[in-house]
N, C-alpha and C positions, 0 to 999 in steps of 0.2 A: 495245185493246192486246193483241197476240198475242206471247207470249214476250218482253215488254218492248219490242217495236217499236211505235212510235206512228204513227197515221194522220196525214196532212197536216193534217186538221182539228183533231186533238188538239194537234199542234205549234202551229198557229195560235192556238188558245185559250190555250195556255201562254204564248205570246209576248205576246198581248194582256194577259194578267193580270200577267205578271212582267217583261216586256221592259224597261220604263222603270226599274224598281227594279234590275234586273240591270245596266243601263248605269251607274246611279249607283254600284252596288257595284263594278263594274269600274273606275270612275274612281278609286276609292280605291287602286288598284294602278297604273293607267296614268297618272293625273294629266292625262289628255287625253280630251276627249269623243269625238273621232273614233276614237281607238284603242280606247276602251271600247266604242263602237258596233260596231267591227270584231270585237272579241273576242266580244261577245254574238251577233252575226250568224253568226260561224263555228261557235259551239256549236249554234245552231238549224239551220244548214245540215247539220251532221253528224247531227243528229236526223232531219232530213227524208230524208237519204240512207240512214239506217239504220245509220250507222257507230257510233252510240251506242245502247245498249240500256238502258232503265230497268228496274231490278228492285226499285225502292224508291220512296219519295215523290218525285214529279217535281220539286217545288220544291226540296227539299233537294239532289237530284242536280244541278239546274241551277246552284245557287249554288256547289257544289263544282267543277263543270265550268268555270264562268266564272272562278272564282278560279284554277284551274289554268291555264286558257288565258291569263288576264291575266298571271300570273307568268311563263309561257313567253314571252309577247310582251315583257314587261319585260326578261327575261333576254336575248332576242334583240336588243333595242334597245341600241345602243352609247352612245346619248346620253341625257341627262336631258331630259325635257320639262317646261317650266315650267307652272304653273297660270295660264293666261291666259284661260281660258274656263270658265265654270261648267257643271257637269253638271246644275245645278238651275235652276229658274225660280221666283223668289219670287212668291207670289200677287198682290202689288201691282205686280210688274214691276220691283222694285228690284234692279238688277244687283249692287249692293254687298252687299245682304243675301244674295243667292243665293251669291255668292262666299264670304261669311262662313260660310254653312252648309257649303259644300264644305270650307273650310279647317278648321272646327271638327270635322267628321266625320273628316277626314284626321288630325287630331291625337289622335283616340281610339285606344286600343289596338285592334288588329284584331278581337279577340274581341268587343269591345263594338260596334264599327262594324258588323260583319256582322249582329249581332242587331237593331240599330236599323233597318238598311235592310230586312231581311227582315220585321220587324214593321210598320214604318211605311209603306214603299213597296209591299211585296208584300201587305200585309194578312194575313200569316200569323199564326196563333194562337201563343201561347208554346209550346204542345205541339208544333206543327209546327216551330217554330224549334228547339226542343230536339232533335227527331228529326233535323233537317237538320244540326245541328252535332254530333250524337252526344254530347249532354251531358244530365245530369238537368234536369228542369223547373226546379228551384230555381236551378240555375246559370244557365240562360238568363234567368230572371226577374231575378236579381241583376245580371247583365251589362247587361240592358236598363235597370234602375233606375239603376245607376251611370252609364251612358252619358247618360241623360236629365238627370241632375243636372249632369254636366259640360257638356252642350250648353246647358242653361238658363243656366248661369253665363257661358259664352262668348258666347252670343247675346243676353244681356240688353239690350245697347244697341239691338238691332233689334226689340225687342218693344214693342208699345204696350199699356200697362196703364191701365185706368181709375183715376182717383184712389182711393186707399185699398186697391188690390189689390197684393199683394206678390209673388205667384207667377204663373207662366205659365199 
């Protein structure tokens, strides 16, 4: 990285690591997988062209860039898109469960949703998440904890628990 400009290889590595999570994150704004994929692709294309220069944590920057691009796309779209396709694939292939995850995430406050996606799908540490959202570590951790509690409750019907186990 020279003065914040990334090589094509570095951009590819960032996409491999964060691309699917960024699409899921963008779905929280666009409510449509195809639009979310377009938003993420546009951010990575701008990185490849050198239109965007990273001066900080790449993951944190990518989440902010995708959020901004998704909000711009949402604002540019005159119509509402219904949630008819899931941005997620349930490990069992259960489409209903995948849609439930998407719906449950969409119902979370934005601050909690972004922390869960960064932590769960991008595998970022809480320190990295805190830096990305420009908040103290304790704030990021509490948003994550509260979000997981809400998700557990909303998704309880889709979890298989062995007899005698009460938590996820």
